[in-house]
N, C-alpha and C positions, 0 to 999 in steps of 0.2 A: 498655786498648786497646778502642776502639769496636767493632771487628769481633768480638773475643772476646765482649764483652758482648752483642752481637746474637746470636751463635751460642748462648750460654748461655740467653738469653731464648727463642730459637726452640726449643731442646731442651725447655725446660719447657712451652712452649705446645703443642708437638706431643704430648708425653707426656700432658699433661692432656687434650687434645682426643681423642686416640686411645683412652685408657682410658674416657673418658665415652661415646664413640660406639661403640667396637667391643668393649671389655672384653677380658680376658685380659692381665693386667698384664705378664707377661714379654714377650709379643710386642709389646705397646704400647710398652714401654720400648725394645726393640730397634729397632722401626720409627722411633721418635722420634730415637734416636741416629743410626741409619743415614741417615735422611732429612736430618737437620741437617748431617751431615758428607759426604753423598754417597758412602757406603760400603755400599750395599745388597748383601746376600748372602741370597738366598732360602733356602738350606739352613740358615743360622743362624736365620733367622726361623722357619722351619717346625719346626726342632728344639725350639723353645721351647713348642710347643703345649700339652703336658701339664704345664707347670711353673707355671701360674697358681694363685693362692691357696695358696701354700706347697707346691705340687706336688699335682696332682689335686684341688684345692680342699680339701685336708686341713688346711691351716694349720700342719702339723707341720714343714714344711721351710722353706727360705729364702723370703723375700718375692720375688715375681716381678719386681718392679722392680729389686731387687738382683741377682737371677740374670740378668735381661736385660742389665744393665750389665756383669756379669762375662763374659757370653757375647760381647758386642761387644769388650770388652778382649781376650779370648782370640782373637777373630777377627782383630784387628789385631796382636797381639803374642803369638802362641801357637805351641806346638810343632806341627810338621807331621808327618804320618804318614811321609813319606819320611825324616825325621830323628827317628824314634821314640826312638832312644838319646839324643837331646838333648845332643850333645857341647858345645854352646855354653851350656847351662843356660838356655835361653829360658824354660822353664816357671817358673823361679824369678823371673825378671823379671815374668812374668805374675802370679805369686803376690803380688809386692810391690804391683802395681797394684790387684789385687783386695782386698788388705788395706787399702789406702788407702780404697777404696770402703766396705769393711766398717766402718772406723773412722768414716767420715762418717755411715754409717747408725746406728752406735751412738750417736753424738752427737745426731743429729736424731730418731731413732725409738726409741732404747733397745735396739737390737739389729737383727739381720738376719732373725730368724725371723718368719714371717708372723703368728703369734699374738701375738708381742711387739709387732710394729708395730701390729696391730689394737688391742691394749690401750692403747698410747700415743695412737693417733689417736681411738679410739672410747670409751675408758674401760673396755673389755671386749673379749674375743675372741668369735668366732662359729664355730659348726660349719657350714661352708659346704656340707657334704654333706646336712645336714638341711633339707628344704624350708621348714619354719616358721622356723628360725633364719636361713636365707638371706633370707627375706622381711624379717625384722627388720634384717638387715645392710643390705639395699637401702633400707628405710624410714629407716635412720639416716643416709642420704646417701652410702652406699658408692660409688655410681656417679655421684652428682651432683657431689661435690667432694672427698670423703675420699680414695678410692683414686686418682682423677685427680691430686690434689696429690702423693701419694706417688710415683706414676709420673713426674710432671713433675720432681719434685726428684731422683729417681734418674737420669733422663735428663740433667738439668743437671749433677749431680755427675760423672757418667761422662764427659760431653763435656769438662768442665773437666780431669779426669784425663788424658784422651786428648790434649788440646791441650798440657797441661803436660809430658807425656812425649814430645811431638814425634811421636806416632804418626800424626797428621794435622796439617799446618800450617794456619795461618789462610788462606793462599793456596790450599791444596788443597781446603779445605772448600767444597763446592758444595751449597748448600741445595736439596734436592729433596723434593717432597711428593707422591708418587704417590697417597697415600690421600685427598688433598683432594677429588678428584672422586668418591670411592667413596660 
């Protein structure tokens, strides 16, 4: 379907552009997905601030692109506080969607952990908390094309999962790009 292909291409383009321009992989993935589908949620975007670079730039946690995707999946198909006891098992449906994204990350990047993704993309991982290693990371193209490509692919994968699960229909998706003028 042409509309689906357009949305997937748009998700990739926005993810790539946002990561290159603004940095902060988790927020860039969220913004790209939300803007592609017209499902902005400032609280979800803000909540991802500390999750970049495997969480606090440690590399030890999950890739921010992956985490951002899971956060939007949860935004659209997640357990609500008013139904904390989850009588309908919504969280298990969310787990299945997140597992789909994890499987795609495993195939594309060799895992979901930031350091593992770095190793696949750069041939090594970096200590992003160390100023000298961070300079090497940047000099290796981290924000020119490497991390932007990861974020773009994460956004595209997530949008494909969202559309496939019917969480947003092709007709509902309204491409919005508030960051374009930023």
